[in-house]
N, C-alpha and C positions, 0 to 999 in steps of 0.2 A: 182919182182913185175910187170915187164913189159913183154909183148909178142913181138916177132919180128913183123915188119911191115906187112909182108906177111900173118901172122896168125891172126892179130887183126882186128876185125870188128870195125866200128865206135862206136858201143855201148861199146865194150871192151875198146877202147881208152878213151872214156868218163869216164868209171869207174876207169881206171888207173890214169887219170889226177885228178879225185876227191880224190882218196886215197892218192896220193903222195902230193897234195897240202894241204889237211887236215893234214897229218902227218908233213909236213914242218912247219905249224903254231905251232903245239904242241912241236915239237923238238926245234924250235926257242924260244918258251916261256921257256922251261926247261933250255936251255943254257943261256938265259938272266938271269934267276933266279940263276943259278949256279955261275954267275959272281957277283951277288949281295951278295950271301952267299956262298963263295967259298968252294967247295969240289973238289980238283984237279983231283982225280981219276974219279969222276963222270963227270967232265968237259970233260976229254979225251974221255970217252965212248960216251957221247952225241955228241961231235964234230965229231966222226967217223960216227955216225948215220946220222948227218946232211949232211956230205959229201956224204955218200952213197945215201941219198935221192936226193941230187942235181945231182949226176951222173945219177940216174934213170930218173929224170925229163929231163935231157939233151937228153938221149937216146929216151925218148918218144916224145920230141919235134922234134927230127930228123925224127922219123917215121911218125909223123903227118904233119910236115911242110917242111921237107927236111934238108939236111946237112948244107947248107949255113946259113939258119935262126938259126939252132941249134948252130952253131959256134959263132953266135952273142949273142945268149941267155945265154950261159954258163958263160962268164965273167960278164955279166950284173947281173945274179942271184947271183954269188959269191960276187960281190960288194955289193949287197943288203944285204946279210947275214953279211958281214964284218961291214957294217955301223950299222946294228941292234945291233951287239955285241959291237961296239964302244959306242953306246948310253947306253947300260947296264953298261959298264965300267965307263962311266961318272956318271951314277946314283950311282953306288957303291962307287965311290970316291967323291961324292957330288960336282962334278965339273960342274957348270952351263955352263961354256964356252964350255966344251967338249960335253955336251948333246945338246947344241944349234947347234954346228958345225955338229954333227951327224944327228940332225933333218933336217938341211938344205940339207945335202947330201942324206938323205932318200927321201926327196921330189924330188930331182933331179933324183934319181934312179927310182922313180915312173914315172916321165916324160919320161925317157929313155925307160922304159918298154912299155909305151903307144906308143911311136914312133916305137919300135920294132914290137909290135903286129899289128899295123896298116899296116906296110909293109908286115909282114909275112902272114897276112890274106888277102892280096891283096885288102885292103880297106873295107873288110866286117865289121871291127870294127874301130870306130873312136879313134884316139890317145887320145883325151881328156877323153873319157869314160873309156878306159883301164887304163889310169893313175889315174883316180878317184878311181877305185877299189883298186889299190895298195896303194894309199894314205890312204884309210880307213884301210887297212891291217896294215900298219906300225903305224898308229895312235893307233890302238888297242894294238899292241905289246908294244909300248912305254907306253901307259896308264897302262897296267898290270904291267910293270916293275916298274913304279913310285909307284903304289899301293902296290906292294910286298915290295919294299924298305921301304915304310911308315908303313908296317905291317897292311895295310888295306886288309886283306886276303879275305874278302867277295867280295870286288870289284875285286881284282886280279884274283880270280878263276872264277867269273862271266864273266869277259872280256875274259879270256882264252877260255872259252866255246864258246862265241860269235865269237872269232877269228877263232877257228876251223871250226865252221859251215859256216862262210862266205867263208873261203878258200876252204872248201870241195865243196861247191856249185859253187865256182869259176871254178872248174875243168870242169863243164858242159859248161861254157862260153868259156873256152879255147879250148875245143874239138870242139864245134860248129863253132868256128871261123876258124878252119882248114878244113872245108868241105863245099860243095856247099849248098846253101839255101835249095835245095830239100832234101838233106840228113839230114841237121840240123833239119828240121821239124820232122823227125822220132825220133830224139833224145829227142824231147819234148813230145812224146806220153805218155799217162797216165801210161802204164806199166813201161816205163823208169823212170818216176818221182817217182813211187812207189819203184822201185828197189833202186834208188838213196837215197830216204828218209830213207829206212830201213838200207842201208849200212852205211849212215852217223850216224844214231842214235846208231846202234850196235857197230860200230867202236868207237864212242864217249863213249859209256858205258865202253868198255875195257879201254880206255885211262883215263877216269875219275877215274876208280877204281885204276889204276896204280898211278895216282896223289894222291889219298887219301891214298893209302898204303905208299907212300913215305912221305906224310905229317904227318903220324902217328908218325914218328921219329923226327919231327920238333916241336911238341908241340900241345896241345889241341886246341888252337885257330885256327891254320892253318888247322888242321885235320877237325874241324867242318865246316870250309869254303869250303874245298874240298868235304866233304860229302854232303853239301847242293846242290852242282852241280850234284852229283851222283843222288840225289833225283829228281832234276829238269829233268834229262835225263829220269828217270823212268816215270815221269809224261808225258813227250813228247812221249815216246814209247806207253804209255797207250792211249793217245789221238789218235795216229796213228792207233792202233789196234781197237779203238772204231769206227773209220770210216769204218772199214772193217767187223767187227764181231758184232757190236752193243755194247751199254754201259754195259749190264749185263756180257757178255763174257769178255769185256775189264776189268771190275772190278775184275773178276776172274784172269785174266792175271796179273793185278797189284799186287794182293796179292801174287801170286806165284813168280813173279819177285822180289818183295820187300823182300821176304824170302831169295831168292838167294843172293841178295845184302847184306842183314844183315849177312848171313852166311860168306860171304867173308870178311866183316868188322870185324866179331867176330874172324875169323882166324888171321886177321891182328893185332888186339888188343892183341891177345894171343902171337903172335910173338914179338911184341914190349915189352910186359911184361915178355917175356921168360917163359911163362906158358905152360909147355908141356901137362898137362892134358887138359887145355882149347883148345889147338891146336887139340888134338885128338877128342874132342867132336865136335868142329867146322867142322872138316873134315867129320865126320860121318853125321852131319846134312846136309852138302852140298851134300852128296850122295843122301839123301832123297829128297832134293829140286830139284836136277837135274832130278830125276825120275818123280816127279810131273810135272815139266815143260815140260819134254818130252811127257808125256801123254796129257797134255793140248794142246801143239802145234800140236800133231798128230790128236787130236780131231778137232781142228780148221780147219785143211785142210782135214777133213773127211777121215783120214787114208791113204791119198795119200803118206804121209811120215810115215813109221813105227815108233813107239815110241822108240824102242831100239836104232836105229842110231841117232835119235835126242837127246836122253839121253846121248849117248856116246859123241856127239859133245859138249853138255853143260858141261859134265864132263871134256872133254879135255880143254875147256875154263877155267873152275875152276882150273884145274891143272896148266895151264899156270900162273894164278895169284897166286896160292899157291907157285909155284916155284919162281916166280918173287919176292915176298915179302921175301921169305927165302934167296934168293941171295942178295937182297938189305940189309937185316939185317946183313948178313955176310960181307957186303961191297965188294961183288963181283960185281961191277957195270957193268963190261963188259957183264957178263952173264945176269944180270938184264935187261940191255938194249936190248940184243938179244931176251930175252923172251918177252919183251914188243912188239917188232916188229913182232915176230912170232904170238903172241896172237892177235894183230891188224889184221893181214892178215887172221888168222883163223876165226875171227868174221865176216869179210867181206864175206868169203865163206859161213858161216851159213846164212847170210842175203840173198845171192843170191839163195841158196837152198830153203829157206823159202818162198821168194817172188815168185819163180817159182811155188811152190806148191799152194800158195794162188791164183795165177792167174788161175791155172787149176781148182780150186774148188769153188771159191767165186767171180769170175770175174763179174758176173751180178750185184753184190753189190758194186763193187769198185767205189770210188768217181771219177767223171769225171775230176775234177780239180786237182787231185793229192794231194800230201802232202803240208801242209802249214808250214812245219818246216824250210823252208829256200828257197832261190831262187836267181836268178841272176848269177853273175860270176865276175871274175876279170875285165872283160871288161865292165860290166854294173852295178855292185852292189853298192849301196849307203846305208849309215846308215839310218834306218827309222827315 
């Protein structure tokens, strides 16, 4: 997921920080829930993904800030993860003393991160501001774990989505803290904000579908809560499109995208029910939805992107999710986890390609202020 320092531009470094931090939040959520409702094989697969994510973050910090700051960052981040999981274990065991101890340690971890970033950024970020962002992050992860354990799935999945968005946008703050103010200004330009917003929402779409697919095997109540956040993501994507192509074309997008989502959910339901005929019908429908979405997106960018490659990209996205739910149903959790990560990365590539085409064709109509789907960063973000 990361490029060598000599190859990566400041914009690419920002994108990588966003992707890795957003993924960190989701993987941490999944592992905390795995401890609340244990599935050992899934725990091991998610743990491996979390470690790989931490390793990638450490390499990226080294490329952006240097080796010595990275050497201090890695154990700090590992401790942060360990304390999050200690909190989840306390929740699972209904051990109030353990959860309070973990909460105290997590606040200390946030303060340590703030001190680290203040030093690593050469004072460009205040320690208190950086610590406040991480405190919000850990509060969200603890809140979703509490809600999940209490079977308040609506709250658990809503907070999960908020945690992802806050940490994704935190990547921009971490990237800007590692460059001069002159370079940081460029990272806040409208095209950069547009790219960031679409990457966040499309990556979120993939991950929310993954969450809903897994929830389908946990019961109707949890599945409905997960599906509600998939719908919220569709609404956010539609709003972002409306700012670029207008409400009429955005409504057309919403219909096409909703059909795509419904097709994936129909396939998931068929897998959960072991209904081979319904699986076949759902796959056939998804092929048609992918073709219509490809034609729509090609039309939006005035054929700068040909419809066939766009359709192929959407079909590949669908196939990742089909293969993922098949692997999950077969309890091949290592493969399911790998397909999740590959699908996430693939959707970020789709976002970059789409935004590049939008900028070439509809730039005069782009909103000057950028997306309103999130902002700030670990250094500065606070709960509204």
